[in-house]
C-alpha positions in Angstrom: -23.3 -34.9 12.4 -24.7 -31.2 11.6 -24.2 -30.5 14.9 -20.4 -31.4 15.1 -19.9 -29.6 11.7 -21.4 -26.5 12.8 -19.1 -26.7 16.1 -16.3 -27.2 14.2 -16.9 -24.2 12.0 -17.6 -22.2 15.1 -14.3 -22.7 16.1 -12.5 -21.5 13.0 -12.3 -25.1 11.1 -14.8 -26.7 9.1 -13.6 -27.6 5.7 -9.8 -26.7 5.2 -7.7 -26.8 2.0 -3.8 -27.0 2.9 -4.8 -27.2 6.5 -6.8 -23.5 6.3 -10.4 -22.7 6.0 -11.2 -22.3 2.4 -12.5 -19.0 2.9 -8.8 -18.3 3.3 -8.5 -18.9 -0.5 -11.8 -16.9 -1.5 -9.7 -13.8 0.5 -6.6 -14.4 -1.5 -8.4 -14.2 -4.8 -10.2 -11.3 -3.7 -7.1 -9.3 -2.5 -4.9 -10.8 -5.7 -7.5 -9.5 -8.2 -7.8 -5.9 -6.3 -3.9 -5.8 -6.1 -4.1 -6.6 -9.8 -6.2 -4.1 -11.0 -4.6 -1.5 -8.5 -1.3 -2.2 -9.4 -2.1 -2.5 -13.3 -3.8 0.9 -12.9 -1.1 2.9 -11.3 1.6 1.0 -13.7 -0.1 3.4 -16.0 -1.2 6.5 -14.3 1.9 8.4 -14.8 2.4 7.7 -18.6 -1.6 8.4 -19.0 -1.1 12.1 -17.6 2.0 12.7 -19.1 1.2 11.2 -22.6 -1.9 11.7 -23.3 -3.3 14.5 -21.0 0.1 16.2 -21.8 0.8 17.0 -18.0 4.3 18.2 -17.4 6.2 16.0 -15.4 6.1 18.2 -12.5 2.0 18.4 -12.6 1.9 14.7 -13.1 3.9 13.9 -9.9 1.7 16.2 -8.0 -1.4 14.5 -8.8 0.0 11.1 -8.2 1.4 12.1 -4.9 -2.2 13.6 -4.1 -3.7 10.1 -5.5 -1.8 7.5 -3.9 -1.8 9.4 -0.2 -5.5 9.6 -0.5 -5.2 6.0 -1.2 -3.6 5.5 2.2 -5.7 7.8 4.2 -9.1 6.0 3.0 -9.0 2.7 4.9 -9.2 5.0 8.1 -12.9 5.7 7.2 -13.9 2.7 5.2 -12.6 0.3 8.3 -14.0 2.6 10.9 -17.6 2.2 8.8 -16.9 -1.7 8.4 -16.5 -2.2 12.1 -19.3 -0.2 13.2 -22.1 -0.5 10.7 -21.6 -2.9 7.8 -19.2 -5.6 8.8 -16.2 -6.7 7.1 -18.1 -9.0 4.3 -20.4 -6.3 3.2 -17.7 -3.5 3.4 -15.6 -6.1 1.1 -18.6 -6.4 -1.1 -19.7 -2.6 -1.3 -15.8 -1.7 -1.9 -15.1 -4.3 -4.8 -18.2 -3.0 -6.9 -17.0 0.4 -6.3 -13.3 0.2 -7.4 -14.6 -2.2 -10.2 -16.9 1.2 -11.6 -13.8 3.7 -11.1 -11.7 1.4 -13.7 -14.6 1.2 -15.6 -14.9 5.1 -15.8 -11.1 5.5 -16.3 -11.4 3.1 -19.6 -14.8 4.8 -20.9 -13.4 8.1 -21.3 -9.8 7.2 -22.4 -10.0 8.7 -26.0 -11.2 12.4 -24.6 -8.1 14.4 -23.8 -9.9 17.5 -23.5 -11.7 19.0 -20.1 -14.4 16.3 -20.1 -12.2 13.4 -20.3 -10.1 14.7 -17.6 -12.8 15.5 -15.3 -13.7 12.0 -16.0 -10.5 10.6 -15.4 -10.6 12.3 -11.9 -14.0 10.9 -11.4 -12.7 7.7 -11.9 -9.4 7.8 -9.6 -11.4 9.6 -6.9 -14.2 6.4 -7.0 -11.3 4.1 -7.0 -10.2 5.5 -3.7 -13.3 5.5 -1.9 -13.8 1.5 -3.0 -10.2 0.9 -1.8 -10.9 2.6 1.9 -13.8 -0.3 2.0 -12.6 -3.4 0.7 -8.4 -2.8 2.1 -9.1 -2.2 5.2 -12.1 -5.2 5.6 -10.7 -8.3 3.5 -7.3 -8.1 5.9 -9.6 -8.1 9.2 -11.5 -11.1 7.4 -8.2 -13.4 7.3 -7.8 -13.0 11.0 -11.4 -13.5 12.1 -11.0 -17.3 10.3 -9.0 -18.3 13.6 -8.9 -17.9 16.9 -6.5 -15.5 18.4 -4.6 -18.5 19.8 -4.6 -20.2 16.3 -1.0 -21.3 15.4 -1.9 -20.7 11.9 -2.6 -17.2 11.9 0.6 -16.5 11.0 1.2 -18.8 8.0 -2.2 -17.4 6.9 -1.0 -13.8 6.6 1.8 -15.1 4.7 -0.1 -16.9 2.7 -2.6 -13.8 1.9 0.3 -11.5 1.1 1.5 -14.2 -1.5 -2.3 -13.4 -3.1 -1.1 -9.6 -2.6 2.2 -9.8 -4.6 0.8 -12.3 -7.2 -1.4 -9.8 -8.5 1.1 -6.6 -8.1 3.1 -9.0 -10.7 0.4 -9.4 -12.9 -0.9 -6.3 -12.8 1.5 -4.2 -14.4 2.2 -7.1 -16.9 -1.1 -7.5 -18.5 -2.6 -3.7 -17.9 0.7 -2.0 -18.9 1.1 -3.7 -22.1 -2.3 -3.5 -23.3 -2.2 0.3 -21.9 1.0 1.3 -23.8 0.8 -0.7 -27.0 -3.1 -1.3 -27.6 -4.2 1.5 -26.2 -5.0 3.2 -22.8 -8.8 2.0 -22.5 -7.3 -1.7 -23.3 -5.0 -1.2 -19.9 -7.9 0.4 -17.8 -10.5 -2.4 -18.9 -8.1 -5.1 -18.0 -7.7 -3.3 -14.5 -11.8 -3.4 -14.6 -12.1 -7.3 -15.2 -9.7 -8.1 -12.6 -11.7 -6.6 -9.9 -15.5 -7.7 -11.4 -13.8 -11.1 -11.3 -12.9 -10.8 -7.6 -16.1 -9.4 -6.9 -17.9 -12.0 -8.7 -15.9 -14.9 -7.0 -16.4 -13.5 -3.4 -20.4 -13.3 -3.7 -20.6 -16.9 -5.0 -18.6 -18.3 -2.5 -19.9 -16.3 0.3 -20.6 -19.4 2.6 -16.9 -20.2 2.4 -16.3 -17.5 5.2 -18.1 -19.4 7.8 -20.5 -16.4 8.8 -17.3 -14.5 9.6 -17.6 -10.9 9.1 -21.0 -10.1 9.4 -22.6 -6.7 11.0 -22.5 -5.9 14.6 -26.1 -5.2 14.9 -28.0 -6.5 11.9 -31.1 -5.1 12.8 -29.8 -1.8 13.8 -28.4 -1.7 10.5 -31.8 -2.2 8.7 -33.3 0.7 10.8 -34.6 3.6 8.8 -32.9 7.0 9.5 -35.6 9.6 9.5 -38.1 6.8 8.0 -36.9 7.6 5.0 -33.8 4.9 4.2 -32.1 2.1 6.3 -28.7 2.5 8.1 -27.4 0.8 5.9 -28.0 2.6 2.7 -27.4 5.9 4.3 -23.7 4.7 4.5 -23.3 3.5 1.2 -24.8 6.7 -0.3 -22.5 9.2 2.0 -19.8 7.4 1.1 -20.7 7.5 -2.3 -21.1 11.4 -2.0 -17.3 11.5 -0.3 -16.6 10.7 -3.9 -16.9 14.6 -4.9 -14.6 15.4 -1.9 -11.6 13.0 -3.1 -12.0 14.2 -6.5 -11.8 17.4 -5.3 -8.6 17.0 -3.5 -6.9 15.1 -6.3 -6.8 18.1 -8.0 -5.7 20.4 -4.9 -2.5 18.5 -3.9 -1.6 21.4 -1.8 -4.6 21.1 0.3 -4.1 17.6 1.2 -0.5 18.6 2.0 -2.0 20.8 4.4 -4.4 18.2 5.5 -1.7 15.3 6.1 1.0 18.2 7.9 -2.1 19.0 10.2 -2.8 15.3 11.0 1.3 14.5 11.4 1.8 17.1 13.9 -1.6 16.4 16.0 -0.2 12.5 16.3 3.3 13.8 17.3 1.8 15.7 19.9 -0.9 13.5 21.3 1.9 10.6 21.6 3.9 12.5 23.5 1.2 13.5 25.5 0.2 10.0 26.0 3.8 9.6 26.6 4.6 12.1 29.4 0.9 12.4 30.9 -0.7 8.9 31.1 2.5 6.6 31.1 4.7 4.8 33.2 8.2 4.8 32.0 8.1 1.3 30.2 5.1 2.8 28.3 6.8 6.0 27.5 10.0 4.6 26.7 8.1 2.3 24.3 6.2 5.1 22.8 8.8 7.4 22.0 11.0 4.2 20.0 7.5 4.1 18.1 7.5 7.8 17.1 11.1 7.0 15.7 10.2 4.6 13.6 6.6 6.7 12.5 9.3 9.2 11.6 11.5 6.8 9.8 8.3 5.2 7.6 7.5 8.1 5.7 10.9 8.9 4.6 11.2 5.7 3.1 8.0 5.6 1.2 8.9 8.9 -0.2 12.0 7.4 -1.9 10.4 3.8 -2.7 7.5 5.0 -4.1 9.6 7.0 -7.1 8.6 3.7 -8.7 5.4 4.9 -10.2 6.3 8.5 -11.1 9.9 9.6 -12.1 11.2 6.1 -11.9 9.0 5.0 -14.6 9.8 8.1 -16.8 13.0 7.5 -16.6 12.7 4.1 -17.5 10.7 5.1 -20.4 12.8 7.9 -21.5 16.5 6.9 -20.7 16.6 3.2 -20.4 17.4 0.6 -22.9 14.6 -1.8 -22.7 15.2 -4.3 -25.1 14.8 -7.6 -23.8 15.2 -10.6 -26.1 14.7 -8.6 -28.7 11.4 -7.5 -27.6 11.4 -3.6 -26.6 9.3 -3.9 -23.0 6.7 -0.9 -22.1 8.3 0.8 -19.5 4.9 0.3 -17.2 5.7 -3.0 -17.3 8.6 -2.6 -15.1 6.5 -2.0 -11.9 5.6 -6.0 -11.3 9.4 -6.3 -10.9 9.3 -5.1 -7.2 6.7 -7.5 -5.9 8.2 -10.4 -8.1 11.3 -9.8 -6.0 9.1 -9.8 -2.7 7.7 -13.4 -4.2 11.6 -14.5 -4.7 13.5 -13.2 -2.0 10.4 -12.5 0.9 11.0 -16.3 1.8 14.7 -16.2 1.5 15.0 -13.4 3.9 12.3 -14.4 6.5 14.9 -17.8 6.3 18.1 -15.6 7.0 16.4 -13.8 10.1 15.5 -17.1 11.9 19.2 -18.4 11.0 20.6 -14.9 12.8 18.1 -15.0 15.4 19.1 -18.8 16.1 22.8 -17.2 16.5 21.6 -14.1 18.7 22.9 -12.3 15.6 19.5 -10.9 14.5 19.4 -6.9 13.9 16.8 -5.1 15.9 13.5 -3.6 14.7 15.5 0.0 14.5 18.3 -1.6 12.9 16.1 -3.2 10.1 14.9 0.0 9.8 18.3 1.6 9.1 19.1 -0.9 6.7 16.0 -0.5 4.6 16.7 3.1 4.4 20.5 2.6 3.3 19.3 0.1 0.5 16.8 2.5 -1.1 19.4 4.8 -1.2 21.9 2.5 -2.6 19.3 1.8 -5.5 19.1 5.4 -6.5 23.3 5.6 -6.4 23.6 2.1 -8.5 21.2 3.8 -11.3 23.4 7.1 -11.6 26.6 5.1 -11.4 24.9 2.8 -14.2 24.0 5.7 -16.4 26.6 6.5 -19.1 27.2 9.6 -21.0 24.8 11.9 -22.5 23.2 10.4 -25.3 23.4 6.7 -24.5 20.8 4.8 -22.6 20.8 3.3 -19.5 21.4 -0.6 -19.6 18.4 -2.2 -18.3 20.5 -4.6 -15.7 20.3 -1.3 -13.3 16.7 -0.7 -13.5 16.8 -4.4 -12.3 19.2 -3.7 -9.6 17.9 -0.5 -8.5 14.6 -2.8 -7.5 16.4 -5.3 -5.9 18.1 -3.0 -3.6 14.3 -1.2 -3.2 12.4 -4.6 -2.6 15.3 -6.0 -0.1 14.5 -2.7 1.7 10.9 -3.0 2.1 11.7 -6.5 3.1 13.4 -5.1 6.0 11.2 -2.6 7.4 7.1 -3.4 5.9 6.8 -6.8 7.6 8.6 -5.6 10.9 6.8 -2.2 11.3 3.1 -3.4 12.0 4.0 -6.0 14.3 6.9 -3.2 16.2 3.3 -0.9 16.6 1.3 -4.0 18.2 4.0 -4.3 20.5 5.0 -0.9 21.5 1.2 0.4 21.6 -0.8 -0.4 25.0 -3.8 -2.3 24.0 -6.1 0.3 24.5 -3.8 1.8 21.7 -3.2 -0.8 19.3 -6.0 0.3 16.5 -4.7 3.6 17.0 -1.3 2.9 16.2 -2.3 1.1 13.4 -4.0 3.9 11.8 -1.3 6.1 12.5 1.0 3.8 10.6 -0.7 4.2 7.6 -1.3 7.8 7.9 2.6 8.0 8.2 2.8 5.9 4.5 0.2 8.6 3.4 2.6 10.9 4.3 5.9 9.1 2.6 3.2 8.8 -0.6 2.6 12.6 -0.6 6.3 13.3 -0.2 6.9 10.8 -3.1 5.1 12.9 -5.6 7.0 15.8 -3.8 10.5 14.5 -4.6 9.4 13.2 -8.2 7.8 17.1 -8.9 11.6 17.9 -8.3 13.1 15.7 -10.8 10.6 17.4 -13.2 10.0 20.9 -15.0 7.1 23.2 -15.6 7.0 22.8 -18.9 7.0 19.5 -19.7 10.0 16.3 -19.5 12.8 16.4 -17.5 16.3 16.4 -18.3 18.1 13.1 -17.8 20.7 15.3 -16.1 18.4 17.0 -13.7 16.8 13.6 -12.7 20.2 12.3 -12.1 21.2 15.2 -10.0 17.9 14.7 -7.8 18.9 10.7 -7.9 22.0 11.2 -6.5 21.4 13.6 -3.9 18.5 11.8 -2.3 20.4 8.9 -2.5 23.5 9.7 -0.6 20.9 11.5 2.2 19.1 8.1 2.6 22.3 6.1 2.8 23.4 8.8 5.3 20.3 8.8 7.0 20.2 5.3 7.0 23.5 4.8 8.9 22.2 7.3 11.6 19.6 5.3 12.6 21.4 2.1 12.7 24.0 4.5 15.2 20.6 5.0 17.1 19.4 1.6 16.8 20.8 0.4 19.8 19.1 3.2 22.1 16.0 3.0 20.6 16.0 -0.9 21.4 16.7 0.0 24.9 13.7 1.9 24.9 11.6 -0.7 23.4 11.7 -3.1 26.7 11.6 -6.5 24.0 13.2 -8.5 27.4 9.9 -7.5 28.8 7.3 -9.0 26.3 7.5 -12.4 27.7 6.9 -11.8 31.2 4.1 -9.4 30.1 2.1 -12.6 28.4 2.7 -10.6 24.7 
């Protein structure tokens, strides 16, 4: 009996819940609480900077963009260290502990608005960035390790896991946002830390559910002492903690972050072109050019979509009638709307694609990217159209309509983006292309900070007219860009050579 159970576990089976390994639901739990803490803290970030530290809208937006871009860059290094040294299980645990410490730091210093308090605030953000680099990259990889490559349960497993992300992203802004903006900042940040601590404790107690997955590739090498002083494992931990200082510096110097992203992006484009024209045959070259096209669209979309956490939050706070059923809803709580819409409309849109595919009407991947750009632009135009005369508040309905357009756009772009990268890249470059995709998202997050800064003034809060002027401009440009992408979609689709995937065994 012991042998049969061991064999089943080794095959990715073991005891199951709802037909899936029980470890999947442990990872669901961990990721739910990590996203709870991340989105809960993000919901408060722009308000904390402008209302507690009295940053101008522009300076707060620059800081927001730098922080969010570093959040998306950090998994590249964290994932590398997990693959090469720690293994995913240790990386998730280490990352979760570091994230929780970062949130505790944010909560402890919230009553001090002076230089010391601001320095500790940057330290808390830098600590969260470092921890996220380890946890975010590894917890997703662990999901895949629970299943054999040919297991048909893999896709449904990631769907379940994705639901955990959005459950946490829905709860975080509601709970942390409400506590932070009504009871006090330290209550909101404290709630975020409690969420992450709950995830860490659950992960530690339920480790056996992972069936030995995600362990280090070479445990003995990890135990070896480097220079006879410290084990290689602790050297990874200590050097990673030292990188908090670098993150602390970069958050406060957004221009340097921008130049780093620009240099990295230019290098990536040149590398893809070199690979395409220097090392590949026609089909491979065409696919890399198609991938490059999608990578260019990616940061444009996220630069507009991620106004959610910066300029749109400030607009909702200052210029929107937030009274719902007699309750004046704190503006930070509206950041839960996107995730709630994903839970509601994700299955609907997935079913729609299947229905259209059966009839040969499903839009191609590049066409979906164009639809996403048009939808995010339409969201801004709806908000502008719904805003009344000066001195009047915008009805909250138009905030919900804006987020509905943005969420439908995300569902057109985000789920198919990584899939497209994995299909278009040769097998030797799949990991690299995934990293480049997240680099493009980091560039979009930085662009989001620049766009938000354009709505603000240097001396304080932006006027409603200035904000709406920017929204109208980016709305029309985004719709136009979306139509242009849809017009180019047939050409890009031909470059993808999708008809050859089946015969190539993809």
